[in-house]
C-alpha positions in Angstrom: 15.2 -38.3 16.5 16.3 -40.4 19.5 16.5 -43.8 17.6 19.2 -45.4 15.6 18.7 -47.0 12.2 17.4 -50.2 13.8 14.9 -48.4 16.0 16.9 -48.7 19.2 16.8 -45.8 21.6 19.8 -43.5 21.7 19.3 -42.5 25.4 22.3 -40.1 25.5 20.7 -37.9 22.9 17.5 -37.4 24.9 19.3 -36.9 28.2 22.5 -34.9 27.5 23.4 -32.1 25.1 21.6 -29.8 22.8 19.1 -32.2 21.4 17.9 -32.9 25.0 17.0 -29.3 25.5 13.6 -27.8 24.9 12.6 -24.2 25.0 13.2 -22.9 28.5 9.9 -22.2 30.1 10.8 -20.8 33.5 10.9 -17.2 32.4 7.4 -17.4 30.8 6.2 -19.2 33.9 7.5 -16.5 36.2 5.8 -13.8 34.3 2.5 -15.8 34.0 2.5 -16.3 37.8 3.6 -12.8 38.6 0.0 -11.5 38.3 -0.6 -13.2 41.7 2.3 -11.3 43.3 2.5 -7.8 44.8 6.1 -6.8 44.4 7.5 -5.4 41.2 9.3 -8.0 39.1 12.4 -5.8 39.1 12.6 -5.9 42.8 12.0 -9.7 42.9 14.8 -10.5 40.4 17.4 -8.0 41.7 18.8 -10.4 44.5 19.4 -13.0 41.8 21.2 -10.5 39.7 23.4 -9.4 42.6 24.3 -13.0 43.5 25.2 -13.8 39.8 27.2 -10.6 39.4 29.0 -10.5 42.7 29.0 -14.2 43.4 28.5 -16.2 46.6 30.6 -18.5 48.7 30.1 -22.2 47.8 29.5 -24.7 50.6 31.6 -27.8 51.0 28.8 -29.9 49.4 28.6 -27.5 46.4 32.4 -27.6 46.0 32.3 -31.4 45.9 29.4 -31.4 43.4 31.1 -28.9 41.1 34.4 -30.9 41.2 32.6 -34.1 40.5 30.7 -32.6 37.5 33.7 -30.9 36.0 34.2 -33.4 33.2 30.5 -33.3 32.3 30.4 -29.5 32.2 33.4 -29.5 29.9 32.0 -32.3 27.7 28.5 -30.8 27.3 29.4 -27.1 26.9 31.1 -25.7 23.8 32.5 -22.6 25.6 33.8 -22.1 29.2 31.2 -22.1 32.0 31.3 -20.5 35.4 31.1 -23.9 37.1 34.5 -25.0 36.0 37.7 -23.9 37.6 41.3 -24.8 36.6 41.9 -25.7 40.2 39.5 -27.7 42.4 36.6 -25.8 44.1 36.9 -25.4 47.8 34.3 -24.3 50.4 34.4 -20.6 50.6 35.4 -20.1 46.9 33.2 -17.5 45.2 31.1 -18.6 42.3 30.5 -15.6 40.0 28.2 -15.9 36.9 28.6 -12.8 34.8 26.7 -14.2 31.8 23.7 -15.1 34.0 23.8 -11.6 35.5 23.6 -10.1 32.0 20.7 -12.4 31.1 18.8 -11.6 34.3 19.3 -7.8 33.7 17.8 -8.2 30.2 14.8 -10.0 31.7 14.5 -7.3 34.4 14.6 -4.5 31.8 12.6 -6.1 29.0 10.6 -8.7 30.8 9.8 -11.8 28.7 11.1 -10.1 25.6 14.5 -9.8 27.3 14.7 -13.6 27.1 12.6 -14.9 24.2 13.6 -12.1 21.8 16.8 -10.0 21.3 20.2 -10.8 22.6 19.4 -13.8 24.8 17.4 -15.4 22.1 20.3 -14.8 19.7 22.7 -16.5 22.1 20.5 -19.5 22.6 19.9 -20.0 18.9 23.6 -19.6 18.0 24.5 -22.2 20.7 21.9 -24.5 19.3 23.0 -24.1 15.7 26.7 -24.7 16.6 25.9 -27.9 18.4 23.1 -29.6 16.3 20.3 -28.4 18.6 16.8 -27.6 17.2 15.5 -24.7 19.3 14.9 -21.8 16.8 14.0 -18.1 17.0 10.5 -19.0 16.1 10.3 -21.6 19.0 11.5 -18.9 21.5 9.2 -16.2 20.1 6.1 -18.3 20.1 6.6 -19.9 23.6 3.9 -19.3 26.1 3.3 -20.6 29.6 0.2 -22.7 30.0 -1.9 -22.2 33.1 -3.7 -25.3 34.2 -6.0 -26.2 37.0 -4.1 -27.5 40.1 -4.2 -31.0 41.5 -6.4 -30.6 44.6 -7.2 -33.3 47.1 -8.0 -33.9 50.7 -5.6 -35.9 53.0 -6.4 -36.4 56.7 -8.4 -33.2 56.8 -5.9 -31.1 54.9 -6.6 -29.6 51.5 -3.4 -30.4 49.5 -2.8 -28.3 46.4 0.0 -29.3 44.0 1.3 -29.2 40.5 -0.9 -30.4 37.6 0.1 -32.4 34.5 2.4 -32.5 32.7 4.3 -32.4 36.0 3.9 -35.7 37.7 4.5 -34.3 41.1 0.9 -33.6 42.2 -0.6 -36.8 40.9 2.3 -38.9 42.4 2.0 -37.1 45.7 -1.7 -37.9 45.8 -1.2 -41.5 44.9 1.6 -42.0 47.5 -0.4 -40.4 50.3 -3.4 -42.5 49.5 -1.3 -45.7 49.4 0.2 -45.0 52.9 -2.9 -43.3 54.5 -3.8 -46.4 56.5 -0.2 -47.1 57.5 0.5 -43.8 59.2 -0.7 -43.1 62.7 -3.8 -41.0 62.9 -3.5 -37.2 63.6 
């Protein structure tokens, strides 16, 4: 899928655009991990809904980033996005994300089904179909979060717990700490 006729990699296809996207797993991951929480999910998600719906003031750094990425946002999106303004972003401008607020409300009200089925799934699949993406209704409906044992290791008397594979964070962290263990001053 990411190779040309001669077998050379087409890096752009695997990095940008609709073929680079997989099934979003964050929503399933949030619900899979919510069993360890105490607050109702509706209470946890409401601040994000409020920020998306009412907006927040962007910082100087955020304004610079948004301005620098304007061309990419326009190139990689087939419809207008909240991150693009006709004028330049300035510190203190309000970033409002109405579509995100609607999506978060569907998740709040219908839980995982509010994302992987129904309106949000329809919007995702329509966007994929319009732009040669391959995520389907079936992909969304069948998606599940996998719970895996954590990476757990000792470092200078501390029990470090981190992300397991397929995330490389935990394993890389363990390797880096072991490589520098003798170079850092003792506790």
